[in-house]
N, C-alpha and C positions, 0 to 999 in steps of 0.2 A: 599584362592586363588578362590575357587569356589563361595564364596560370591561376590567377585568383578565381576566375569564373569556373575553372575546372575544380578547384579545391572546394568552392562553395557548393557545387553540384554534388561533389563526393561527400561532403558533411551532411547535405539534405538527404541523400540516399541512405547514408549510415543512420541518420535519425529515424528514417522510415523503417529501418531494420533490414536494409539490403545494401550489398556491396555493389561496386560498379558492374560487375558480371552478372548481377541479378541474384546471387547466392545470398543467404543470410549469414551474418557474422558468426563465426566459430561453429557453424553447422547447426545451430539451434534456431528453430523457427521463431521469428519475431513475434513478440506478444504486444498487443495493443494496450493503450492506456486503460481502457475500460476493463480489459482482463486483469491487469495489475491491480486495479483498484477493487475488483471483485474478490480477487485472492486475498488482498490485505483485509477487507471487511470480513471475509470468512475466518481468517486467523483471529481477528478481534473477537468475533462471535464464539469461536472455539475456546479462546482463553477465558472468556466470561462464563461459558458453560462449564469448563473445567473447574474454575474458581468456585462456582456455585455447587457443583458436585462435591468438591472437597470440603466446603463449609458444611454441606448437608451430612456428609459422612462424619465429620467432627461432632456435629450436634447430635447424631445418633450414637456417639460413644465408640466409634471405630478406634481401636488401639493403635493402628498403624498411621493415623493422621495427627499431627501435632498442631497446635494453635499457631506456632511460628510459620509452618507451611501454609496454613490456611491464610494468614494475614499477608504473607509474601505474595501468594497467588492472587489474592483480592486486589492488592496494590498494583501488581502487574497488569491485571485486567482493567483496572481503573485508568492507569497511565495510557494503555493502548487505546482505550475508548476515548480519552480526552484528546489524544493525538488525532484520531479519526475525526472527532468533531472539529478540530482546528483545520485539518485538511479540507473538510467540507466547507468551512467558513471562508477559506482562501479561494476555493473554487467558485463559490458563489459570488465573492467580491470580484474576481476576475471576470466572471461572466457578466456581471452588472456593468463593470468598467467597459467591457467590450460592447455590450448592448447600447451603452450611452455614447459611444463614439460617433462623431458626425460622419456621414458617408459622403 
């Protein structure tokens, strides 16, 4: 029984980004969920901006930009945006479910 409790504590500390001795795993500082979410949203925004700039360059007749590249970048940006929307929807649903739990 004591072994199971120790394992549960170790998993909980690892989930918090700390090892049993207080160090972070693999020497990397632990990132919070909000940091990961902000980085992910920044990547989505950067992909959309890049796709928009590439489309604008194509419209202006830049010979180095092909229609295929523009369409692929636009689709990548669209898919990443749709994924972000789905993550947001799941987070809102989880929040609502927790908020509706009886105390």
